[in-house]
C-alpha positions as CSV (number, residue, x, y, z in Angstrom):
1,M,33.7,26.1,72.5
2,H,35.6,22.9,72.6
3,F,32.8,21.3,74.6
4,L,30.1,22.4,72.2
5,R,32.0,21.0,69.3
6,N,32.4,17.6,71.0
7,K,28.8,17.7,71.9
8,R,27.8,18.3,68.2
9,L,30.0,15.5,67.1
10,F,28.6,13.2,69.7
11,I,25.0,14.0,68.6
12,I,25.9,13.5,64.9
13,L,27.5,10.1,65.7
14,I,24.5,9.0,67.8
15,G,22.1,10.1,64.9
16,M,24.1,8.1,62.3
17,I,24.1,5.0,64.6
18,I,20.3,5.3,65.0
19,L,19.8,5.8,61.3
20,V,21.9,2.7,60.5
21,V,19.9,0.7,63.0
22,L,16.6,1.9,61.5
23,I,17.7,1.1,58.0
24,G,18.8,-2.4,59.1
25,Y,15.6,-2.8,60.9
26,S,13.5,-1.8,57.9
27,L,15.4,-4.1,55.6
28,S,15.0,-7.2,57.8
29,N,12.4,-9.8,56.8
30,R,9.3,-8.9,58.8
31,E,5.7,-9.6,58.2
32,N,4.4,-6.6,60.1
33,L,5.6,-3.0,59.5
34,S,5.9,-0.4,62.1
35,K,3.6,2.7,62.1
36,P,6.3,5.0,60.7
37,E,7.1,2.5,57.9
38,K,3.4,2.2,57.1
39,M,3.1,6.0,56.9
40,I,6.2,6.2,54.7
41,H,4.9,3.4,52.4
42,D,1.5,5.0,52.2
43,T,2.9,8.5,51.4
44,V,5.2,7.1,48.7
45,G,2.4,5.1,47.2
46,W,0.1,8.1,47.2
47,F,2.8,10.2,45.6
48,Q,3.4,7.5,42.9
49,S,-0.3,7.3,42.2
50,V,-0.6,11.0,41.8
51,V,2.4,11.1,39.4
52,H,1.4,7.9,37.5
53,K,-2.2,9.0,36.6
54,P,-1.3,12.1,34.5
55,I,1.6,10.3,32.9
56,N,-0.6,7.3,32.0
57,Y,-3.3,9.7,30.7
58,V,-0.8,11.5,28.5
59,S,0.6,8.1,27.3
60,N,-2.9,6.9,26.4
61,I,-3.5,10.1,24.4
62,V,-0.2,9.7,22.5
63,S,-1.1,6.0,21.8
64,N,-4.5,6.9,20.6
65,I,-3.1,9.6,18.3
66,S,-0.7,6.9,16.9
67,D,-3.5,4.5,16.4
68,M,-5.6,7.1,14.6
69,K,-2.6,7.8,12.3
70,N,-2.3,4.1,11.5
71,M,-6.1,3.8,10.9
72,Y,-5.9,6.8,8.6
73,E,-3.1,5.2,6.6
74,E,-4.9,1.9,6.4
75,N,-8.1,3.6,5.3
76,R,-6.1,5.4,2.6
77,L,-4.6,2.1,1.4
78,L,-8.0,0.5,1.4
79,K,-9.5,3.3,-0.6
80,E,-6.7,2.9,-3.2
81,K,-7.3,-0.8,-3.4
82,L,-11.0,-0.2,-3.8
83,G,-10.3,2.2,-6.6
84,E,-8.1,-0.4,-8.3
85,Y,-10.8,-3.0,-7.8
86,K,-13.4,-0.8,-9.4
87,R,-11.0,-0.1,-12.3
88,L,-10.5,-3.8,-12.8
89,I,-14.3,-4.4,-12.8
90,Y,-14.6,-1.7,-15.5
91,D,-11.8,-3.2,-17.5
92,V,-13.3,-6.7,-17.3
93,Q,-16.7,-5.3,-18.5
94,Q,-15.0,-3.6,-21.4
95,L,-13.2,-6.8,-22.4
96,K,-16.5,-8.7,-22.3
97,E,-18.1,-6.1,-24.5
98,E,-15.2,-6.2,-26.9
99,N,-15.2,-10.0,-26.9
100,E,-18.9,-10.1,-27.8
101,E,-18.3,-7.6,-30.6
102,L,-15.4,-9.7,-32.0
103,R,-17.6,-12.9,-31.9
104,K,-20.3,-11.1,-33.8
105,L,-17.7,-10.0,-36.4
106,V,-16.5,-13.6,-37.0
107,D,-20.1,-14.9,-36.7
108,K,-19.2,-17.2,-33.8
109,S,-21.5,-17.5,-30.8
110,D,-19.4,-19.7,-28.6
111,S,-15.9,-20.2,-27.4
112,I,-13.7,-23.0,-26.0
113,R,-13.6,-20.9,-22.8
114,D,-17.4,-21.0,-22.3
115,Y,-18.7,-23.1,-19.5
116,Q,-21.4,-23.2,-16.8
117,A,-20.5,-23.6,-13.1
118,I,-22.3,-26.1,-10.9
119,Q,-21.6,-25.2,-7.3
120,S,-21.1,-28.2,-5.0
121,T,-19.7,-29.2,-1.6
122,V,-17.3,-32.0,-0.6
123,I,-19.3,-34.4,1.6
124,A,-16.9,-37.4,1.9
125,R,-13.1,-38.1,1.7
126,S,-11.6,-41.4,2.4
127,P,-8.4,-41.3,4.6
128,E,-7.0,-44.2,2.6
129,R,-7.4,-42.2,-0.7
130,W,-7.0,-38.7,0.7
131,L,-5.0,-37.4,-2.3
132,E,-6.9,-39.5,-4.9
133,Q,-10.6,-38.8,-4.7
134,V,-13.5,-36.9,-2.9
135,T,-17.3,-37.2,-3.1
136,I,-19.5,-34.2,-3.8
137,D,-23.2,-33.5,-3.2
138,K,-24.1,-33.0,-6.9
139,G,-24.9,-35.7,-9.3
140,E,-26.6,-36.6,-12.6
141,K,-29.9,-34.9,-11.5
142,D,-27.9,-31.7,-11.2
143,G,-26.4,-31.9,-14.6
144,V,-23.1,-33.5,-13.5
145,K,-21.5,-35.9,-16.0
146,T,-18.3,-38.0,-16.1
147,N,-15.1,-36.3,-17.3
148,M,-16.3,-32.8,-16.3
149,A,-13.6,-30.7,-14.8
150,V,-13.7,-29.7,-11.2
151,M,-12.1,-26.7,-9.7
152,T,-11.8,-24.3,-6.8
153,P,-11.4,-20.5,-7.1
154,D,-7.6,-21.2,-7.0
155,G,-7.5,-23.7,-9.8
156,M,-8.4,-27.1,-11.2
157,I,-8.4,-30.0,-8.8
158,G,-9.5,-32.9,-11.0
159,K,-12.4,-34.4,-13.0
160,I,-15.6,-36.4,-12.4
161,S,-14.9,-40.1,-12.5
162,Q,-18.2,-41.6,-11.3
163,V,-21.8,-40.2,-11.1
164,S,-24.9,-41.2,-9.3
165,D,-28.2,-39.4,-9.1
166,R,-27.3,-37.0,-6.3
167,T,-23.6,-37.5,-5.7
168,A,-20.4,-37.8,-7.8
169,T,-16.8,-38.9,-7.3
170,V,-14.0,-36.5,-8.2
171,Q,-10.7,-38.0,-9.2
172,L,-8.1,-35.5,-8.0
173,L,-5.1,-34.4,-10.1
174,T,-2.9,-35.9,-7.3
175,G,-4.4,-39.3,-8.1
176,F,-3.7,-39.1,-11.9
177,D,-1.5,-41.6,-13.6
178,Q,-0.3,-42.3,-17.1
179,F,-3.8,-43.4,-18.1
180,N,-5.3,-40.0,-17.4
181,R,-4.2,-36.9,-19.3
182,I,-5.1,-33.3,-19.6
183,S,-4.3,-31.1,-22.6
184,A,-2.5,-28.1,-21.2
185,T,-0.6,-25.0,-22.4
186,V,1.6,-22.2,-21.2
187,S,0.4,-18.9,-22.9
188,R,2.8,-16.0,-23.0
189,K,2.3,-12.6,-24.5
190,G,4.6,-11.9,-27.4
191,K,5.9,-15.5,-27.4
192,K,4.7,-18.8,-28.8
193,S,2.5,-20.8,-26.5
194,I,3.8,-24.2,-25.3
195,F,1.5,-27.1,-25.6
196,G,1.7,-30.4,-23.7
197,L,-0.1,-33.0,-21.6
198,I,-0.5,-33.2,-17.8
199,E,0.1,-36.9,-17.5
200,Q,0.5,-37.9,-13.8
201,Y,1.3,-36.8,-10.3
202,D,4.8,-37.3,-8.9
203,E,4.7,-38.0,-5.2
204,K,8.4,-37.4,-4.7
205,T,8.3,-33.9,-5.9
206,E,4.6,-33.4,-5.0
207,S,4.0,-31.9,-8.5
208,L,2.2,-32.7,-11.7
209,I,4.3,-33.9,-14.7
210,F,3.8,-31.7,-17.8
211,R,5.1,-33.4,-20.9
212,I,5.8,-30.9,-23.6
213,I,4.6,-31.9,-27.1
214,D,5.7,-28.8,-29.1
215,E,9.4,-28.2,-28.3
216,S,9.9,-25.5,-30.8
217,D,10.0,-22.9,-28.0
218,K,12.3,-24.2,-25.3
219,D,12.2,-21.0,-23.2
220,L,10.0,-22.4,-20.5
221,K,10.8,-20.9,-17.2
222,K,10.0,-21.5,-13.5
223,G,6.9,-19.6,-12.3
224,E,5.0,-19.7,-15.5
225,L,1.3,-20.6,-15.3
226,V,0.0,-23.8,-16.9
227,V,-3.7,-23.8,-17.9
228,S,-6.0,-26.2,-19.7
229,S,-5.9,-25.7,-23.4
230,G,-9.5,-26.7,-24.3
231,L,-8.3,-28.7,-27.3
232,G,-9.6,-32.0,-26.1
233,G,-13.2,-30.9,-26.4
234,V,-14.1,-31.8,-22.8
235,F,-12.4,-29.2,-20.6
236,P,-12.8,-25.5,-21.3
237,A,-9.7,-23.5,-21.9
238,G,-8.0,-21.3,-19.4
239,L,-8.6,-23.3,-16.2
240,P,-5.5,-22.7,-14.0
241,I,-3.7,-26.0,-13.2
242,G,-0.5,-24.8,-11.6
243,K,2.9,-23.1,-11.9
244,V,6.1,-24.5,-13.2
245,I,8.7,-25.2,-10.4
246,D,11.3,-27.1,-12.5
247,V,12.1,-28.0,-16.1
248,G,14.1,-31.0,-17.4
249,L,14.0,-34.1,-19.4
250,D,12.0,-37.3,-18.8
251,Q,13.4,-40.4,-17.3
252,Y,14.6,-41.5,-20.8
253,G,16.2,-38.2,-21.5
254,L,14.2,-37.7,-24.7
255,T,11.2,-35.5,-24.0
256,K,11.3,-32.1,-22.3
257,T,9.2,-32.2,-19.1
258,A,8.1,-29.6,-16.5
259,Y,7.1,-30.2,-13.0
260,V,4.0,-28.2,-12.0
261,K,2.9,-27.4,-8.5
262,P,-0.9,-27.5,-8.4
263,A,-2.6,-24.1,-8.0
264,A,-5.3,-25.5,-5.7
265,N,-4.7,-26.9,-2.2
266,M,-5.6,-30.5,-2.5
267,H,-5.5,-31.1,1.3
268,E,-8.3,-28.6,2.1
269,L,-11.3,-29.0,-0.2
270,N,-14.7,-27.8,1.0
271,N,-16.6,-26.0,-1.7
272,V,-15.9,-26.8,-5.4
273,I,-17.1,-26.0,-8.8
274,V,-18.1,-28.6,-11.5
275,V,-17.4,-27.1,-14.9
276,D,-20.0,-27.9,-17.6
277,R,-18.5,-27.0,-20.9
278,N,-21.1,-25.7,-23.4
279,L,-19.5,-26.9,-26.6
280,P,-20.0,-30.4,-28.1
281,T,-17.0,-32.7,-27.7
282,L,-14.5,-33.2,-30.5
283,D,-13.4,-36.6,-31.9
284,E,-9.9,-36.2,-30.7
285,E,-9.2,-37.5,-27.2
286,E,-6.9,-35.7,-24.9
287,G,-6.2,-39.0,-23.1
288,T,-7.9,-42.2,-22.0
289,N,-8.1,-44.1,-18.8
290,K,-8.3,-47.8,-18.6
291,K,-12.0,-47.8,-19.5
292,G,-11.4,-45.4,-22.5
293,D,-12.8,-42.3,-20.8
294,K,-11.8,-39.0,-22.3
295,E,-9.5,-36.5,-20.5
């Protein structure tokens, strides 16, 4: 019995030594594997492949279900937005009909908001005067005249300063100075509108200076929208100019002034709209440049 026990211990010890040697041999840096190692690697790889495929399949199914849920939610939101858009179209149509009825009641066929849009494209922009002027592909032959307002869907960008037969030069708001002015207003529901003049562009604050004429209502706040008033007889009313970013006094401390961030991006101008107001001009001038041009 004692001999058998010693024999077993001896066999176990030899087996452990062989196992350690094999492990050390397998962990050594070798380019070629032995046949047993290749068999073990192939077996493990096959087993991993068998296990990975169904797991990957189930994972893809779960991912597809999640994507379908997201698509369903996005589709629902888009339908809601589409419904809101249709309601807005209906409301606008109703407002147009009501506006026409009111005009008939007061026997007035036109409005200071009426204008015709002349679609045009920016064809030239001088690097030296990048924020002062651009050239468009519409001119006098297309009905473009000096002092017409020019805008993008975001808001007003300037006015026509020079016109040839097929092209025109647009003076941008960012190139305005004290000799160019726009009659503007801040309209609020339930409150008195604030009237003033967009006088020039301040490069330090990158904003337009809105000098307030009527200071009876001093409750002008940041974020309020400044639009053209239409009182100068050249520009139609309601063209977005920008939003108030700060309110204070002018450099002399006498007149209340607001700083307005332009609504349109003056750096990226491609397609623009020349605004042809339908009404005849008034005698009052909203402002004159050095040559005496209106607006």
